[in-house]
Structures are given as structure tokens and as C-alpha cells.
C-alpha positions as CSV (number, residue, x, y, z in Angstrom):
1,M,20.3,14.2,-153.9
2,P,23.6,15.6,-155.3
3,P,26.0,17.2,-152.9
4,K,26.0,21.0,-152.7
5,A,28.5,22.6,-155.1
6,R,31.4,24.4,-153.5
7,T,32.4,27.9,-154.6
8,V,36.0,27.9,-156.0
9,P,38.1,30.4,-154.0
10,R,39.1,33.3,-156.1
11,F,42.8,33.0,-155.6
12,L,42.7,29.7,-157.5
13,E,41.6,31.5,-160.6
14,L,44.5,33.9,-160.6
15,D,47.7,33.6,-162.5
16,P,50.6,32.1,-160.4
17,D,52.4,34.9,-158.6
18,K,55.7,33.1,-158.2
19,C,57.7,30.6,-160.2
20,P,60.5,28.3,-159.3
21,A,64.1,29.5,-160.0
22,P,65.1,28.7,-163.5
23,P,67.2,25.5,-164.0
24,V,70.9,26.1,-163.8
25,Q,72.6,25.7,-167.2
26,S,76.2,26.6,-166.5
27,K,78.6,27.2,-169.3
28,L,81.1,24.6,-170.1
29,Q,84.5,25.4,-168.7
30,D,86.7,23.1,-170.7
31,L,87.3,22.9,-174.5
32,P,88.2,19.6,-176.1
33,F,91.7,20.5,-177.2
34,E,92.5,16.8,-177.6
35,Q,90.0,16.6,-180.5
36,I,91.8,19.1,-182.7
37,T,94.9,18.4,-184.8
38,W,98.3,19.5,-183.8
39,Q,98.3,21.9,-186.8
40,N,95.1,23.5,-185.6
41,F,96.4,23.7,-182.1
42,E,99.4,25.7,-183.3
43,R,97.1,27.9,-185.4
44,L,94.9,28.5,-182.4
45,C,97.9,29.5,-180.2
46,L,99.1,31.8,-183.0
47,R,95.8,33.7,-183.3
48,L,95.5,33.9,-179.6
49,V,98.9,35.5,-179.3
50,R,98.0,38.0,-182.0
51,L,95.0,39.2,-180.0
52,E,97.2,40.4,-177.1
53,A,97.3,44.2,-177.0
54,E,101.1,44.7,-176.9
55,I,102.0,42.1,-179.6
56,E,103.3,43.8,-182.7
57,F,103.5,40.6,-184.7
58,C,103.5,36.8,-184.3
59,R,104.5,34.3,-186.9
60,F,105.1,30.6,-187.3
61,Y,108.8,29.5,-187.2
62,G,109.7,27.2,-190.1
63,S,107.6,24.6,-191.8
64,Q,106.9,21.0,-191.2
65,G,110.1,19.0,-191.4
66,D,112.3,22.0,-190.7
67,E,114.7,22.1,-187.7
68,Q,112.6,24.4,-185.5
69,E,115.1,25.1,-182.7
70,G,112.6,24.0,-180.1
71,I,110.0,26.7,-180.9
72,D,106.9,26.9,-183.1
73,L,106.0,30.7,-182.8
74,Y,107.9,33.9,-182.3
75,A,106.5,37.3,-181.5
76,K,107.6,40.9,-180.8
77,K,106.0,42.6,-177.8
78,G,106.1,46.3,-177.0
79,T,109.6,47.8,-176.8
80,D,111.3,44.6,-175.8
81,P,114.3,44.2,-178.2
82,K,114.1,40.4,-177.8
83,Y,111.4,37.9,-178.7
84,F,108.6,36.0,-177.0
85,V,108.8,32.4,-178.3
86,Y,106.2,29.7,-178.0
87,Q,106.4,25.9,-178.1
88,C,103.0,24.2,-178.8
89,K,102.5,20.6,-177.6
90,N,99.2,19.0,-178.4
91,E,100.2,15.8,-176.7
92,G,98.7,13.5,-174.1
93,Q,100.5,12.4,-170.9
94,F,102.5,15.6,-170.8
95,G,104.4,14.9,-167.5
96,P,107.6,16.2,-165.9
97,A,109.9,14.4,-168.5
98,K,108.1,16.1,-171.4
99,I,108.2,19.5,-169.7
100,A,112.0,19.2,-169.2
101,G,112.4,17.9,-172.7
102,A,110.6,20.9,-174.2
103,V,112.9,23.3,-172.4
104,Q,116.0,21.4,-173.3
105,D,115.1,21.4,-177.0
106,F,114.8,25.1,-176.8
107,L,118.1,25.6,-175.0
108,K,119.9,23.5,-177.7
109,G,118.7,25.9,-180.4
110,E,119.9,29.2,-181.7
111,W,117.2,31.4,-180.3
112,V,118.4,31.6,-176.7
113,E,120.3,34.8,-177.2
114,K,117.3,36.4,-179.0
115,T,114.6,35.4,-176.4
116,S,113.3,37.2,-173.4
117,T,110.4,34.8,-172.6
118,F,109.8,31.2,-173.4
119,I,106.1,30.1,-173.2
120,L,105.1,26.4,-173.2
121,C,101.6,25.8,-174.6
122,T,99.9,22.4,-173.8
123,R,96.5,20.9,-174.2
124,E,96.7,19.3,-170.8
125,S,96.6,20.8,-167.3
126,L,99.9,21.4,-165.6
127,R,98.3,21.8,-162.2
128,G,99.3,18.4,-160.8
129,Q,102.0,18.5,-158.1
130,Q,104.7,16.7,-160.0
131,R,104.1,18.9,-163.1
132,I,104.1,22.1,-161.0
133,D,107.4,21.1,-159.4
134,E,109.0,20.4,-162.8
135,V,107.8,23.8,-164.1
136,E,109.5,25.5,-161.2
137,V,112.7,23.5,-161.8
138,Q,112.7,24.6,-165.5
139,R,111.9,28.2,-164.5
140,Q,115.2,28.3,-162.5
141,V,117.1,26.7,-165.4
142,L,115.9,29.4,-167.8
143,E,116.6,32.1,-165.3
144,Q,120.2,31.3,-165.6
145,T,120.1,32.5,-169.2
146,Q,118.0,35.5,-168.2
147,I,114.9,34.1,-169.9
148,A,111.5,34.2,-168.2
149,F,109.3,31.0,-168.3
150,D,105.5,30.9,-168.6
151,T,103.0,28.2,-169.3
152,W,99.7,28.2,-171.3
153,D,98.2,24.9,-170.2
154,A,94.5,23.8,-170.6
155,E,93.3,26.0,-167.7
156,E,95.1,29.1,-169.0
157,L,93.9,28.5,-172.6
158,N,90.3,28.1,-171.5
159,L,90.5,31.3,-169.4
160,R,91.8,33.3,-172.4
161,L,89.4,31.8,-174.9
162,K,86.3,32.7,-172.8
163,S,86.4,36.2,-174.1
164,H,87.1,35.3,-177.7
165,P,84.0,33.5,-179.0
166,R,85.2,34.0,-182.6
167,L,88.3,31.8,-182.0
168,V,86.1,29.2,-180.3
169,D,83.7,29.4,-183.3
170,D,86.5,28.9,-185.8
171,F,88.3,26.1,-184.1
172,F,85.6,24.2,-182.4
173,G,82.3,25.1,-184.2
174,R,79.1,27.0,-183.3
175,A,77.8,24.5,-180.8
176,W,80.9,24.6,-178.7
177,A,81.0,28.4,-179.0
178,K,77.5,28.6,-177.5
179,A,78.1,26.1,-174.8
180,F,81.5,27.6,-173.8
181,C,80.9,31.3,-174.2
182,G,77.1,31.5,-173.8
183,D,74.2,32.0,-176.3
184,E,73.9,35.7,-175.8
185,E,77.6,36.4,-176.3
186,V,77.7,34.3,-179.4
187,A,74.5,35.7,-180.9
188,G,75.7,39.3,-180.4
189,D,79.3,38.7,-181.7
190,L,78.8,36.1,-184.4
191,G,75.4,36.5,-185.9
192,A,75.2,34.7,-189.3
193,R,79.0,34.4,-189.5
194,L,80.3,31.1,-190.9
195,D,81.9,29.0,-188.1
196,G,85.2,27.2,-188.6
197,P,83.9,23.9,-190.2
198,A,81.5,25.8,-192.5
199,A,84.4,28.1,-193.6
200,A,86.7,25.1,-194.2
201,Q,84.0,23.5,-196.3
202,L,83.5,26.7,-198.4
203,R,87.2,26.9,-199.0
204,A,87.3,23.3,-200.3
205,D,84.2,24.0,-202.5
206,L,85.6,27.2,-203.9
207,R,88.9,25.5,-204.7
208,T,87.1,22.7,-206.6
209,L,84.9,25.2,-208.4
210,Y,87.9,27.4,-209.4
211,Q,89.9,24.5,-210.6
212,S,87.1,23.4,-212.9
213,I,86.3,26.8,-214.4
214,F,89.9,27.9,-214.7
215,K,90.7,24.6,-216.5
216,L,88.1,25.5,-219.1
217,A,89.3,29.1,-219.4
218,D,93.0,28.3,-219.5
219,P,93.7,24.8,-220.6
220,G,97.3,25.6,-221.6
221,L,99.1,24.4,-224.7
222,P,97.8,21.4,-226.6
223,I,101.0,19.4,-226.4
224,N,99.8,15.8,-226.6
225,A,96.8,15.2,-228.8
226,A,96.7,11.5,-228.1
227,Q,96.6,12.0,-224.3
228,P,95.2,15.5,-223.7
229,Q,95.8,15.5,-220.0
230,Q,96.1,19.1,-218.9
231,V,98.8,20.4,-216.6
232,P,97.1,22.1,-213.6
233,L,97.7,25.8,-213.5
234,E,99.3,25.6,-210.0
235,Q,102.0,23.2,-211.4
236,R,102.8,25.1,-214.6
237,Y,102.6,28.7,-213.4
238,I,105.8,30.8,-213.4
239,V,105.5,33.6,-210.9
240,P,106.1,37.0,-212.7
241,D,107.6,40.2,-211.4
242,V,106.3,43.7,-211.2
243,I,108.0,47.0,-212.1
244,E,107.9,49.2,-209.0
245,R,108.3,52.9,-209.5
246,R,110.3,55.0,-207.1
247,V,111.5,58.6,-207.1
248,R,115.0,59.5,-205.9
249,L,116.4,63.0,-205.2
250,L,119.5,63.8,-207.1
251,T,121.7,66.7,-206.0
252,A,124.1,68.4,-208.3
253,R,126.2,71.6,-208.4
254,R,125.6,74.2,-211.1
255,F,128.5,76.7,-211.8
256,Q,128.0,80.2,-213.0
257,T,129.5,81.1,-216.4
258,G,133.2,82.1,-216.1
259,G,133.6,80.5,-212.7
260,D,136.3,78.0,-211.7
261,S,134.7,74.6,-211.5
262,R,137.4,73.6,-208.9
263,S,136.1,76.1,-206.3
264,S,132.4,76.7,-205.5
265,R,133.5,79.7,-203.5
266,S,135.2,81.5,-206.4
267,S,132.7,80.4,-209.1
268,G,129.5,81.0,-207.1
269,A,128.3,77.4,-207.5
270,E,124.8,76.6,-206.3
271,T,123.2,73.3,-205.3
272,V,120.4,72.1,-207.5
273,D,118.0,69.3,-206.5
274,R,115.9,67.3,-209.0
275,E,113.7,64.3,-208.8
276,E,114.3,61.2,-211.0
277,E,111.9,58.3,-211.4
278,F,113.3,54.9,-211.7
279,G,111.8,51.3,-211.8
280,F,113.1,48.0,-210.6
281,R,111.8,44.4,-210.7
282,R,110.5,42.7,-207.6
283,S,108.3,39.6,-206.9
284,V,104.6,40.2,-207.4
285,G,103.9,38.1,-204.2
286,E,106.0,40.5,-202.0
287,W,104.4,43.5,-203.6
288,L,100.9,42.2,-203.0
289,R,101.6,41.5,-199.4
290,E,102.4,45.2,-198.9
291,N,99.3,46.5,-200.7
292,R,96.0,45.4,-199.3
293,R,94.1,47.1,-202.2
294,A,96.0,46.6,-205.4
295,I,95.5,47.0,-209.1
296,L,97.8,45.1,-211.4
297,L,98.3,46.9,-214.7
298,G,99.5,45.4,-218.0
299,G,98.9,45.1,-221.7
300,P,96.9,42.3,-223.4
301,G,98.5,38.9,-223.1
302,I,100.9,39.9,-220.3
303,G,99.2,37.4,-217.9
304,K,97.0,39.5,-215.7
305,S,94.0,37.1,-215.7
306,T,96.3,34.1,-215.3
307,L,97.9,35.7,-212.2
308,L,94.5,36.3,-210.6
309,R,93.4,32.8,-211.2
310,F,96.6,31.4,-209.7
311,L,96.2,33.8,-206.8
312,A,92.7,32.4,-206.0
313,L,93.9,28.8,-206.1
314,D,97.1,29.6,-204.2
315,L,95.2,31.2,-201.3
316,L,93.0,28.1,-201.0
317,S,96.0,25.7,-201.3
318,P,97.4,23.8,-198.2
319,N,100.9,24.6,-199.5
320,P,100.8,28.1,-201.1
321,R,103.6,29.4,-203.2
322,F,102.9,33.0,-202.4
323,E,103.8,32.2,-198.8
324,A,104.0,35.8,-197.4
325,F,100.8,36.9,-199.1
326,S,98.9,33.7,-198.0
327,R,100.2,34.1,-194.4
328,E,98.9,37.7,-194.4
329,H,95.4,36.5,-195.6
330,A,95.4,33.0,-194.2
331,T,91.8,33.1,-192.9
332,R,90.3,35.0,-195.8
333,L,88.1,33.5,-198.6
334,P,89.0,34.6,-202.1
335,I,85.9,35.5,-204.1
336,W,86.8,35.7,-207.8
337,V,84.5,37.6,-210.1
338,P,85.1,38.7,-213.8
339,F,84.3,42.4,-214.2
340,A,82.8,41.6,-217.7
341,Y,80.2,39.4,-216.1
342,W,79.5,41.8,-213.3
343,T,78.9,44.7,-215.7
344,S,76.8,42.5,-218.0
345,V,74.4,41.8,-215.2
346,L,74.2,45.5,-214.3
347,A,73.6,46.4,-218.0
348,R,70.8,43.8,-218.4
349,E,68.8,44.6,-215.3
350,E,68.2,47.5,-212.8
351,A,71.6,48.4,-211.6
352,S,70.5,49.7,-208.2
353,A,69.0,46.3,-207.3
354,K,72.1,44.3,-208.2
355,S,74.8,44.3,-205.5
356,L,77.8,42.1,-205.5
357,D,75.8,39.6,-203.5
358,D,73.2,39.4,-206.2
359,V,75.8,39.2,-209.0
360,L,77.6,36.3,-207.3
361,E,74.3,34.5,-206.6
362,Q,73.4,34.7,-210.3
363,W,76.9,33.6,-211.3
364,L,76.8,30.5,-208.9
365,H,73.3,29.7,-210.2
366,Q,74.6,29.8,-213.8
367,L,77.4,27.4,-212.7
368,G,74.9,25.1,-211.0
369,Q,76.2,25.9,-207.5
370,D,73.1,27.2,-205.8
371,S,74.0,25.3,-202.6
372,M,77.1,27.4,-202.3
373,A,75.3,30.7,-202.6
374,A,74.2,31.0,-199.0
375,S,77.7,30.4,-197.7
376,V,79.2,32.9,-200.1
377,R,76.6,35.5,-199.0
378,S,77.6,34.9,-195.4
379,A,81.3,35.2,-196.3
380,L,80.6,38.6,-197.9
381,Q,79.1,39.8,-194.6
382,D,82.0,38.5,-192.6
383,D,85.6,39.7,-192.2
384,R,86.9,36.8,-194.3
385,L,86.3,38.3,-197.7
386,L,89.2,38.9,-200.2
387,L,87.9,40.2,-203.5
388,L,89.6,39.3,-206.8
389,V,88.2,41.3,-209.8
390,D,89.4,40.2,-213.2
391,G,89.6,42.8,-216.0
392,L,88.4,46.2,-215.0
393,D,88.9,47.2,-218.7
394,E,86.4,44.6,-219.9
395,Y,83.0,46.1,-219.3
396,R,79.6,46.1,-221.2
397,S,79.1,49.9,-220.9
398,E,80.7,52.8,-219.2
399,E,77.6,53.3,-217.1
400,S,77.6,49.7,-215.8
401,A,81.4,50.0,-215.2
402,A,80.9,53.2,-213.1
403,V,78.2,51.5,-211.0
404,A,80.3,48.4,-210.4
405,L,83.3,50.4,-209.4
406,A,81.2,52.4,-207.0
407,Q,79.9,49.1,-205.5
408,I,83.5,47.9,-205.1
409,S,84.6,51.1,-203.4
410,I,81.6,51.0,-201.0
411,L,82.2,47.3,-200.2
412,V,85.9,47.8,-199.5
413,A,85.2,50.9,-197.3
414,Q,82.4,49.2,-195.3
415,R,83.9,45.8,-194.7
416,S,87.6,46.8,-194.9
417,C,88.4,43.9,-197.1
418,P,91.5,43.5,-199.3
419,V,91.0,43.5,-203.1
420,V,93.2,42.7,-206.0
421,A,92.0,43.8,-209.5
422,T,93.5,43.7,-213.0
423,C,93.3,46.3,-215.7
424,R,95.0,47.6,-218.9
425,P,96.8,50.9,-218.3
426,A,94.9,53.0,-220.8
427,A,91.5,51.7,-219.6
428,F,92.6,52.5,-216.0
429,G,92.8,56.1,-216.9
430,K,89.4,56.1,-218.7
431,L,87.7,54.5,-215.8
432,N,88.7,57.4,-213.6
433,A,89.8,54.7,-211.0
434,F,92.5,56.9,-209.5
435,H,90.0,58.2,-206.9
436,L,90.1,54.7,-205.4
437,E,93.6,55.5,-204.1
438,W,94.7,51.8,-204.3
439,G,98.2,50.7,-204.9
440,S,99.0,50.1,-208.6
441,T,101.9,48.6,-210.4
442,H,102.8,47.2,-213.8
443,L,103.4,43.5,-214.5
444,A,106.8,43.1,-216.0
445,E,107.5,41.2,-219.2
446,L,109.1,37.8,-218.7
447,S,112.8,37.8,-218.2
448,S,115.0,35.3,-220.1
449,A,115.1,33.1,-217.1
450,Q,111.3,33.2,-216.7
451,Q,110.9,32.4,-220.5
452,K,113.2,29.4,-220.1
453,A,111.2,28.2,-217.0
454,V,107.9,28.6,-219.0
455,A,109.4,26.6,-221.9
456,E,110.6,23.9,-219.6
457,V,107.1,23.3,-218.3
458,W,105.8,22.5,-221.8
459,F,108.9,20.7,-223.1
460,R,108.8,18.4,-220.1
461,Q,105.2,17.5,-220.7
462,Y,106.1,16.9,-224.4
463,F,109.1,14.6,-223.7
464,E,107.3,12.7,-221.0
465,A,104.6,11.8,-223.6
466,H,106.8,11.3,-226.6
467,A,110.3,10.3,-225.5
468,P,111.2,6.7,-226.2
469,L,110.5,4.4,-223.2
470,E,114.1,3.2,-223.0
471,A,116.4,2.9,-220.2
472,G,118.7,5.9,-219.8
473,V,116.4,8.5,-221.4
474,D,116.9,11.6,-219.3
475,V,113.7,13.7,-219.7
476,E,115.1,16.5,-217.6
477,R,118.2,16.8,-219.8
478,L,116.1,16.8,-223.0
479,T,113.8,19.4,-221.4
480,S,116.6,21.8,-220.3
481,R,118.4,21.6,-223.7
482,A,115.2,22.2,-225.7
483,A,114.3,25.2,-223.5
484,E,117.8,26.7,-223.8
485,D,117.7,26.2,-227.6
486,L,114.4,28.0,-227.9
487,V,115.5,30.9,-225.7
488,G,118.8,31.1,-227.7
489,E,116.9,31.1,-231.0
490,I,114.6,33.9,-229.7
491,R,117.6,36.0,-228.7
492,K,119.0,35.9,-232.2
493,S,115.9,37.6,-233.6
494,P,115.2,41.2,-232.2
495,G,111.6,40.8,-233.4
496,L,111.1,37.6,-231.5
497,V,112.7,39.1,-228.3
498,D,110.1,41.7,-228.4
499,L,107.3,39.1,-228.5
500,A,108.7,36.5,-226.1
501,G,108.3,38.8,-223.1
502,T,104.5,38.5,-223.4
503,P,103.3,35.1,-222.0
504,L,100.5,34.7,-224.5
505,L,102.9,35.2,-227.4
506,L,105.7,33.1,-225.9
507,G,103.2,30.2,-225.5
508,L,102.5,30.4,-229.2
509,L,106.2,30.4,-230.1
510,I,106.6,27.3,-227.9
511,Y,103.7,25.6,-229.6
512,L,105.2,26.3,-233.0
513,K,108.5,24.8,-231.8
514,I,106.9,21.7,-230.3
515,S,104.9,21.3,-233.5
516,N,108.2,21.1,-235.4
517,S,107.3,24.3,-237.2
518,P,110.2,26.7,-237.8
519,L,110.1,29.9,-235.8
520,P,109.4,33.0,-237.9
521,N,112.5,34.8,-239.1
522,N,111.2,38.3,-238.2
523,R,108.5,39.9,-236.2
524,F,106.2,40.4,-239.2
525,E,106.2,36.7,-240.1
526,A,105.6,36.0,-236.4
527,Y,102.6,38.5,-236.4
528,R,101.1,36.8,-239.4
529,V,100.9,33.5,-237.5
530,L,99.8,35.1,-234.3
531,V,97.1,37.2,-235.8
532,N,95.3,34.2,-237.1
533,H,95.3,32.7,-233.6
534,L,94.2,35.9,-231.9
535,I,91.3,36.4,-234.3
536,A,90.1,32.8,-234.5
537,I,90.8,31.4,-231.0
538,H,91.8,33.9,-228.3
539,P,88.6,36.0,-228.1
540,A,86.5,32.9,-227.6
541,T,88.8,31.8,-224.8
542,R,88.3,35.2,-223.1
543,R,84.6,35.1,-223.4
544,K,84.5,31.6,-221.9
545,A,86.7,32.9,-219.0
546,A,84.2,35.7,-218.3
547,F,81.2,33.5,-218.6
548,L,79.8,35.5,-221.5
549,T,77.8,33.8,-224.3
550,A,78.3,36.3,-227.1
551,A,80.1,34.6,-229.9
552,A,81.8,36.0,-233.0
553,P,79.2,37.9,-235.0
554,N,77.8,35.4,-237.6
555,T,77.3,38.4,-240.0
556,F,81.0,38.2,-240.9
557,S,83.4,35.4,-241.9
558,L,86.9,35.4,-240.4
559,E,88.2,37.0,-243.6
560,D,85.5,39.7,-243.2
561,L,86.6,40.2,-239.6
562,R,90.2,40.6,-240.8
563,S,89.1,43.3,-243.1
564,V,87.1,45.2,-240.5
565,L,89.9,45.0,-237.9
566,A,92.4,46.0,-240.6
567,A,90.4,49.2,-241.1
568,L,90.3,49.8,-237.4
569,A,94.0,49.2,-237.1
570,F,94.7,51.6,-240.0
571,T,92.7,54.4,-238.4
572,V,94.2,53.8,-235.0
573,A,97.7,53.8,-236.5
574,K,96.9,57.1,-238.2
575,E,94.9,58.9,-235.5
576,H,96.1,57.3,-232.3
577,P,99.6,55.9,-232.7
578,D,99.8,55.2,-229.0
579,G,96.8,52.9,-229.2
580,N,94.8,55.0,-226.7
581,F,91.3,55.7,-227.9
582,S,87.8,55.5,-226.5
583,R,85.1,52.9,-227.2
584,P,82.8,55.5,-228.9
585,E,85.6,56.4,-231.2
586,A,86.2,52.8,-232.1
587,L,82.4,52.3,-232.8
588,T,82.5,55.4,-235.1
589,Y,85.6,54.1,-237.0
590,I,84.1,50.6,-237.6
591,A,80.7,51.9,-238.5
592,T,82.2,54.4,-241.0
593,F,84.1,51.5,-242.7
594,L,81.0,49.3,-242.8
595,A,79.0,52.0,-244.4
596,D,81.6,52.9,-247.0
597,E,80.4,51.5,-250.4
598,Q,83.8,51.4,-252.0
599,R,86.2,50.2,-249.2
600,G,83.7,48.6,-246.9
601,F,80.4,46.7,-247.1
602,G,78.0,49.5,-248.0
603,Y,75.6,49.0,-245.1
604,R,73.0,51.6,-244.3
605,R,74.1,53.7,-241.3
606,P,71.7,52.1,-238.7
607,E,72.8,48.6,-239.7
608,A,76.5,49.7,-239.8
609,V,76.2,51.0,-236.2
610,Q,74.6,47.8,-235.1
611,H,77.2,45.5,-236.7
612,A,80.0,47.8,-235.4
613,A,78.8,47.2,-231.9
614,E,78.8,43.4,-232.5
615,V,82.3,43.5,-233.9
616,L,83.6,45.6,-231.0
617,R,82.0,43.4,-228.3
618,F,83.7,40.5,-230.0
619,G,87.0,42.2,-230.3
620,E,87.5,44.0,-227.0
621,S,87.6,40.9,-224.9
622,G,90.8,39.6,-226.5
623,L,92.0,41.7,-229.4
624,G,93.5,44.6,-227.5
625,I,96.9,43.3,-228.3
626,L,96.2,43.9,-232.0
627,V,95.1,47.4,-231.4
628,E,98.2,48.2,-229.3
629,R,100.4,47.0,-232.1
630,A,98.1,48.6,-234.8
631,P,100.9,50.4,-236.8
632,E,102.7,47.1,-237.4
633,L,99.7,44.9,-237.8
634,Y,97.7,46.9,-240.4
635,S,99.6,45.4,-243.3
636,L,99.2,41.9,-242.0
637,L,95.5,42.2,-241.3
638,A,94.7,43.7,-244.7
639,P,93.4,41.2,-247.3
640,E,96.0,39.7,-249.6
């Protein structure tokens, strides 16, 4: 007989009323400073110093290989007239001898009189008895020169970094940020932000991408057909100047009629103030450093797009040439986008659904870079973005341009990101972009020295490829002499002087010289050669640079295009001698010519309007230089 079943006590059926204490998962207290490079250790110290509330600025002192006077960083703090200086030592076995050596290196330098506090930063702890004793000895040594001594050893750095998860994220990665600062702090402060390794990888990927697409858009001059190896843009770029406008107050005395000019008392002289605007050249890199939101203005061919391409590459370079600008934006990721492509996307699809994120995602997809899209989207949400917009004057429609400008304005306001854009002066006014309240300046034409430097780049490549391989051939001497001869020949012709200040046209003159073709004797002969290039080649290059697929309208041959553009140039010369006219006006002028049965092609009006739009789309990407010089070019464009 089976045993009698027992009734289960009710308390056994209830949920547990008490759980054990959760396991202790304490945060890590030490970061692996020994696993980061000495360069990154210095960068970490720099950014940590800059986060101090009273620091006005902190900068690196010197570059690798320079005599650094025993310091790596210097900073201004509060109202102290002297500097706080830092020596960063990412070394092992940092015992008493190395502590004393660091102080002695500093005392031998020239910063002693300018320093109020010397701070030694080390990756190791200085808590050991012998190290503490040596620190106190060196403190007394520095006190004799009225300099305070402080140390940021491993314990101090760990303590300071506890409250800065972004720095830990950048220099050690997300896993260390979570383990050192805590999951909750990291989740709240960092979100989907790219950590340091991911940002470094994106910088490398962007540089590779930009190098590839810029090489296609701007291959340079075809110097050596047998070995068409291109000179990278970073190596051949000559940094231009800008013309900065200033206003000065001039004070003069005005004398009443009949007065004695020798005495203001007897003549009743009065003081008259007037303002006078003046311009002066300065480095574009310095100007950009002072203007976080900047628009670079200039006519066609002046080098606006080339400057923006160089800027993108330079910001991603380990050895930037725009040193001050790169230092100001060292942690930012330059996102380069052609305005023509941006507006073409907005014109094709519903504009309200196409943000910059969407535009860039489509652009990267078109380039076969889908894997990069997620990282770029994260960068756009981060404080690392630096926006580079090429060609505000190159847009598909005025409506799409207005939407894109509004998106840029909102993006800049919401994320406080720097932006550099390029535009032609006349189009800048038409876009009504003045409401952006960004800094603007004009790119200067190349000076004689800059023209010579540009010529030297290409003559050097030519002579390296063609000079006889004999002992004693001095390529540099040949290069310098050829460049000087070219600049001298240009100076002898007033017409060529006017052309040579424009990089695009100077490049064509150099190409003629290297091709053993005589330079034109006057500006009109020069224009005849240049016009053929600008019609046949340059617009295609501009379309490629903007990732647009529209080719020259196959309705017209090149000779037909010359005739159409000649008619446009004639009308512009007659109605708008300053070259400033609207796109609808240009469409009307071209359509009228195409519909004219005697002078033009006799199209019916609807067909004429359609073909006019094709011609204008083809022309406005690169033929602006023809329009601006319309009064001179009409006779050259007209059929023989």
C-alpha cells in the first residue's frame, strides 16, 4: 500500500522573499598607461590639462627632433603671468635618477624665467620611498628658482581620468572605459559615440577614400605620357593666400574758405573722420584657424575646390602643413561633400526626407563604401565633425540649394561643428547666404613667387623623367632655371600676367611650355587655346569631382557648343558686363538663340527650352570662367 501523500507547506510555493547580495564587481582602478605609445601619452596629458577649469590654453612645445628645453607642454592658467610647463615621461623604471634628470633637463633650458610651475607626468607610480625622497629633493631645487614642483604619476592620472570617460574612451577604448569608469557612466556620456580605435580607423579609411577620389578629380598635368605616375596633391600643392578686408579710420583737417591753413584757430579748421577699406594678403591656414565657420570666395579656376581637397587630406595627415589649423581641430573628422551632389539628391527625391546623414550614406554607397557609412553616421552625431562643403554655387535648383543651406545651418547650430565652404562671389549673393553670419574672404591670385613654386613642381617632375641619366645632371638647377624663365616670359606679356594669377590657367601655360609649344603672344591668342580646353575637358573634370553622371549634351557637337556659348557670351557682354546674371536669365538667353531660325538652330520653343537646360547644366559646372570674361571671349567663341 503506497505511503500517504504529504501536503506541501504553502510557504514552499511562494516566491523567494530574499536574495543574496549581488556579486561585487568593482571598477578597475588602474589604466594600462604602459600599453599606449609615448605620442599618445603626451596627447592624453595635453587633453587632460585642457580640461582644467582655469587653463586658458595648453599646447605642445616643439616637434619630434626639436630641442625641447626639457618640456613637452606649456599652458597659461588664470591671471598667472608665467607658464605651467609639463614634461611627459612614458618610461619604465622611472626611479630617482630619472626624476633628477627630468628636472635638470628643464633647468638647462630657456623656460626657467618664464615658468611658475613645473609638472612631471609619468606612467609609473612615484609612491615608493626612494622616489618620494627624490621628488622632495627636486622640489627644494626648483624652489631656489621660485618654481613650484608637482607630479602627475600613475595614481594621480588615474584619479583625474575617473571623471573623464571620454578621454578613457578615446585613448584606451570602450571596454576599458566601461571597466574603469562604470557601465552607467559610459552609457550616459558616450552612447553611440565612436571610441578612440574606431575613430582612428575611420580617419585612415577617410584618408584612403579621399586620396582615391581626389586623384580622379584632380590628376594634375599630364607631364610624362610614358610613365603617367601622378604627383599626389599633398606633395604638389602650393598654399595660397587670402585677401583680408579691414576698415581703418582716417582723420583729416578741413579748413574753411579764406582761412590760414597754418592755424586752425584763425581759419576755423574742423576735424573730419572717414573710413577707408583696405585689403592685405595673409596665409589661408592662419585665416581658417581664426574662423570656425568660413566661406572661401573666388572666381572659377582660382583653386577653391583644390584647397578644400587639400584641407581634407591635410587634416587626416600625420604631418599636416596647416599646422595651426590642424592643431585647432586635431580630434575632428573632416567630412567632405560636394554641394552639387547634395542638391542633386534633394532634387531627385523628397527633400524633407534627405538629411546630410542620408546624402552621405547614398554617396558612400555609390562609391562602394557601405561599411564606412555606419561610422560616418556616428561621427555626425559626435563632437568630432568638421564639415567641408565644396561649391555652394554648383546646385541643381534654387529650391534644393535653399533646403541644403538650411540643413547646413541647422547642423552647425545643433552640433556646434566647424564648417568650411567654397563659393563664387556672385553666387554667394544670390544664395542669400549672408544670414549664416559666417566669416568670408576672397582667395588671392597667385603671386609671382607662388607661380614660380607651382611651375617648379611640374618642371621637376618633367626633368626627373626626361633629363639624361648622366653624372652631374642637376635636376634642381634645371627646374629652378625653367621656372624662372617661364615667370619671366609671363611678366613680359601683360595679357599673360592677367592669366597666370589663376591656378587653372597657369597650369595650362605650364603645360604648353613643357610641351615645347610657344606661349601665346597676347591674351587673345592665350584665350583661344584655353577656350578649347575649357569646353572640351574642364567641365567633364568638374562633373567627375562632384560625382555627377550628366555628360555633355549629345544633341550638340563641340562646334555647336561653341556657337551656343558664343551667343550666351555676347548677350552677357551686352546686358551684364560684370558677368553677374541669374540662371533663369541664362536659360532664356540660350533658349532664345536655339529657337532663332536665322542665327540659331530653329528649334520649337519647348525643345529649345529643354536643350537650353542641358547646355546650362553642362556649362555651369566649369565654364563660369568663360562667362566672367564674356566681353573678351565672344569673338573667340564665335565660329570662324
